[in-house]
C-alpha positions, 0 to 999 in steps of 0.5 A: 441121830441127834447130831445129824438132825441138828446139822441138817437144820443148820445146813438148811439155815445157811443153804448148804444142803446138796444132793450128795449130802441127802443121799449119804444121810438117807443111806445111814438113816433110811427112816428119814425117807419115810413120811413124818411130821416134825416141829423145829424150835429155836431158842436164844438166851432161853427165850423162844426165837421161832417155832413152826411144824407139821401135824400131819405126815405128808412128806419125807421126814428129812424134807419136813425138817428142812422146810420147818427149819427155814419157816421157823427161822424166817416166817414165824410171824411172831418174830423178825426173820433171823439174820445170819449172825444169829445162826451160831447163837441159837439153841435148836430143838427138833421134835418128831411127832407120832401119829395123833390119836383122837381122845374120846371123852365125855367130860372135863374130868374124863378128858383129864384122866386120859391126858398126861404131861408127856402128851402133845395136844391138838385142839380142833373146833369147827375150822380152828386148830392149834397144838402145844408140844409136850414141853409146854406142860413145863411152863403151863403145868395146870390142866385147866390153864393148859387147855384154856391157853391152847383154846386162846391160841386157836382163837376160840372165844367160847369156854373150851370145856363147854363146847367139847372140841375134838382133842388129839394127843401125840408123843414126841421124840425130841432132839435138842442141841444146847449152847452155853451162850456168852453172857458177860461178853462186851463187859468182861471181854470184847465180842470182836475178834480183832479186839480180843486177839490183842489180849493174847500174846504167847509170851512163853515157849517153855517145854513145861506141860502144865497139869493145871493153871491158876488164873484170874477172871476179872475183866480182860482190861484188868487181869488178862495179862496175868492170865495170859502168862499162864495160858501161853504155857499150853500153846502147842501142848496136847490135851484131850480136854480142859476142865474149868473150875470156878466159884459161883458168884450169883447162886448158893447151891449144894454140890458141884454143877456141871455144864450139861450143854453141847457147846460153849460159845465164844467170839472165836467160835464154839467149843465142844463140851466133852459130854461123855467125860462129863457124864462119867464125872456125874456118875462118880460125883453125882453132879448137879446142873443149875442152869441159871448159875452157868448162864450168869457165871463169869469166873468160868466164861472168861476162860473160854476165849483163852482156851479157844485161842490156845488149844481149841479142844473140848471143855467142861465147866464146873461151878461150885459154891463157896463152901464146896470141898473139891479135893476128891474131884480134883484128885480124880481129874489129875490122875488123867494126864490128858486133862488140863485143869483151870482153877479160876480165882481172883484174890483180895477184893476192894482193899487199899493197895498196901493192905491188898498186897499184904493179904495177897502175899499169903496167896502168893507164897502159899501157892509158891511154897505149897504152904496150906497154912498160909492159904488159910489166910488167903482172901480169894473168891476161889480159895476152895478151888486153890486149896483143893488143888494144892492139897493134891499137888502136895500129895502127887509131888507136883511143882508150882510156879507163880508167874505174875501178881498184880492188882487193878491199880496197874490199870486204874491208878486208884490205890484206895480200892483194888482187886488182886490177880495172880497166875500160876502153873502146876506141873 
């Protein structure tokens, strides 16, 4: 039901709900016609953007969600009313509340014995009342601090543990949609569609269907022409999903981190994340999920507008640390011909032009000739992804074709310190 409830909130935001839609929704989920209490919460870039809800079930649940969706967006006094441009950038969380149960307690210690971090809490004193959803325990895990903060929210000035307020607890069933937001937009690539489309040229009409691409991930003004040479090969080809594999530039962590979001945002619209396949990878390879790493990582984010433009199919984002061996994972991914792999890597960084050319030829020839020894001398931030791919290319008797090599000199005219870029296809 998560998908339907999230859609209900989005339709409430843009006023696109009609009677026929509600009729079909209730037909499929008749429990939504029963009186229920809900909260609707919005987040933008992991920060609260609005939250309003109901503690008492007095109207059909579907209607309660619709009302709270609008109130949280436009009438939460802590925030400016939401504007239309924000609708597709927010994360949505819907909480369905159980009926509150009064907690009978004799002391603070006795109250503490009856409360767990899975409980939502309602605090009442005289004519004042406030509540915290269970998720608040994540940011205020200390019992005393939690209740003191809740008392402050209710504008109670007295010592909350001396006045013995009424306490109710309830459970929550939570439905949330998470979006991997754009974080390097307007620094690595433009946010405006008109400007973005200038970087896509569809130069190639080959019948070759790549199994994998090797592409750079620098700012589009430096590397997009090189990347586009590879992406043009996938135009019109059929795949079920694209798996983007890139190195972490900001965090050091163990294992491989998977993008356990629902959608990946781009200036051209959202890409659905293939959660079912990602969960299968998780079961087999015990992936981690370092959310902060994904939110900051440009090596993978810069690939998504290309994918949205040329294929517009579900994606998976995998980020690895600089030491990670990806050979087994890539072997598994290549066995499914419905997968397209994108290996993200720039080449040498900040060397004089001639030195960069010399070093980068190890990468160029190592990929072209599938020469693993030369790749040992390749200075690339995503070298582990490249080497792990090429090990499998050799074993599976696949072919490689290097499409372009260039450096930032072509853009800046500065020979003193350049970055190298290469694109290739595996087929």
